[in-house]
C-alpha positions, -999 to +999 in steps of 0.1 A: -188-946+753-221-952+733-231-912+746-198-903+733-208-926+698-241-907+697-230-867+703-205-871+679-226-878+649-250-850+658-220-821+654-220-827+619-258-822+614-256-788+637-230-777+616-246-782+580-276-760+598-258-730+606-241-737+577-275-732+555-288-704+579-255-685+576-258-686+538-296-674+541-286-641+560-268-639+535-291-639+505-318-625+524-290-595+529-286-595+489-319-596+482-326-566+508-302-546+490-315-555+457-349-543+468-337-507+481-321-502+450-349-508+434-369-485+453-340-457+448-339-465+409-377-459+408-386-433+435-357-417+447-341-388+437-304-384+431-287-353+432-284-341+397-321-346+396-328-323+431-306-298+409-330-298+375-363-295+400-351-270+425-342-241+397-367-254+372-387-246+404-369-215+407-376-206+371-413-214+365-420-194+397-401-161+388-423-167+353-455-168+368-449-139+389-439-116+363-472-130+350-487-113+375-474-086+376-481-081+342-521-090+350-516-061+375-507-039+348-528-046+328-560-045+354-548-005+364-547-001+323-581-006+315-599+006+349-622+020+341-626+007+309-640+033+289-632+070+290-658+094+276-643+103+237-639+142+242-649+156+201-652+193+193-665+204+167-647+231+144-664+261+124-677+245+088-662+263+058-681+273+024-661+249+000-683+268-029-713+281-045-728+275-079-760+279-100-776+254-127-805+273-133-809+302-119-815+309-086-833+277-086-805+252-093-785+275-067-758+248-045-733+248-020-710+228-004-701+231+034-674+209+048-673+201+081-642+190+107-646+177+137-619+168+165-616+138+187-595+129+217-594+091+227-580+089+264-581+052+264-551+028+264-567+008+229-577+022+195-616+031+188-628+033+152-652+063+144-678+051+116-704+064+100-729+040+089-759+056+077-769+092+055-776+121+075-801+146+063-798+187+063-821+207+068-827+247+067-846+270+074-873+276+106-895+249+091-861+219+086-871+212+050-847+189+036-824+202+012-795+176+014-780+145+025-742+139+039-724+106+026-695+090+024-677+103+057-646+080+060-642+061+087-616+074+112-599+053+132-586+074+171-551+056+183-544+053+221-542+079+237-546+101+206-565+125+186-582+121+153-606+139+125-637+132+107-644+152+078-678+156+062-685+169+031-724+187+027-743+198-007-769+219-001-797+224-025-826+245-015-861+243-033-874+276-043-903+276-016-873+269+004-852+295-012-878+322-005-878+322+034-843+317+032-839+355+011-866+365+040-840+351+066-812+368+050-826+398+054-828+397+088-801+378+102-785+343+094-803+311+079-802+282+105-786+253+092-799+216+107-778+183+104-782+146+115-750+130+127-751+095+127-717+076+136-708+043+157-684+039+183-663+007+179-640-008+206-619-040+206-598-049+240-577-074+242-576-084+276-544-113+272-572-143+286-603-128+273-615-104+243-640-077+238-656-061+212-687-036+209-703-016+186-727+014+198-746+039+178-737+078+191-764+101+174-771+136+178-791+170+160-767+195+148-770+231+137-750+265+126-763+296+111-754+309+074-755+344+058-746+359+025-720+385+031-715+406-005-713+374-028-692+357+000-710+329+022-698+322+058-712+297+085-706+304+124-698+277+149-719+245+152-738+229+184-752+195+189-779+184+213-800+157+218-829+168+202-838+197+179-858+217+205-823+214+231-805+231+201-793+265+206-775+278+177-749+302+185-751+335+169-725+337+136-692+357+150-695+340+183-661+321+199-687+292+208-670+256+203-697+229+203-680+200+220-690+165+224-683+139+244-689+102+236-692+085+266-712+056+274-745+065+291-750+089+256-745+057+235-767+040+252-735+011+258-737+012+303-744-032+299-718-035+281-692-014+296-705-034+330-702-068+308-664-058+295-657-046+335-668-081+346-644-097+318-618-078+327-621-086+364-625-125+359-592-130+333-569-103+342-584-121+384-576-156+375-540-141+361-532-123+391-543-153+413-520-179+392-494-154+387-486-149+420-506-178+444-486-205+425-452-185+410-443-179+449-453-214+461-435-227+432-402-199+439-406-212+477-399-250+469-371-242+447-357-219+476-358-252+496-348-275+474-309-248+470-307-248+507-310-288+505-285-289+484-259-266+496-269-288+529-256-316+514-227-304+501-213-293+533-223-326+548-199-342+519 
């Protein structure tokens, strides 16, 4: 009887312990569920979030791919960076001849026109920044200057004109030699041609600007036919010694090539080419590389969303 009484007294204590452990298990389960919900709310991504991320990745990837395509287009467009500008020297015309004080006050005005074609994909400005001297006769006696030549803008893959008004006032000594030369044939007229070639190129992620000087020695023939003055075709060369003036009445047309080598701008052109390669190469790398990666992530996200819908 004493043993049964002791066993019976222990049963309530065991039941209480079991009740407490059961309550603790429920509490632990609730706490674990709360921790899971907190993790899901902090680091998880619901269906709406996954949709937004997937479509944003696809759109951003396509935009970056378009950036890579545009950089590729610019790279091909600006290769080579500079192409020589071709200029043609038109035959000068005599605007008028007048006298102030007999033959010692003789003046005559010439108009020279130069047409240039720009093959580059950007505009180029031709500007005369300094006065050019004009000479007459075999001894090249100075008889005038060329001033106030307006700047000319050559559009991309287009053409433009440069016009110059030249007023020549020969001295008495020059006139005496001129009359002797007129009796023999044409009188040589020499002039300096000085211009600056200005370029400004936008490489999307970088800009290049440069100004190069271009100087040539030019000449033409001059003759009096009755009371009318005529001039022959113009020609240009690097030096006076290399200059060969065409004969009057010939069909020769003077042509000039404004190349980088002729202007001494090879170093600037190489610097522009390096800038183009770095900036546009970086744009192509980022556009194609990151664009394809984001597009792939977006496609995987869309595939996951579709699989989740089928699983439901």
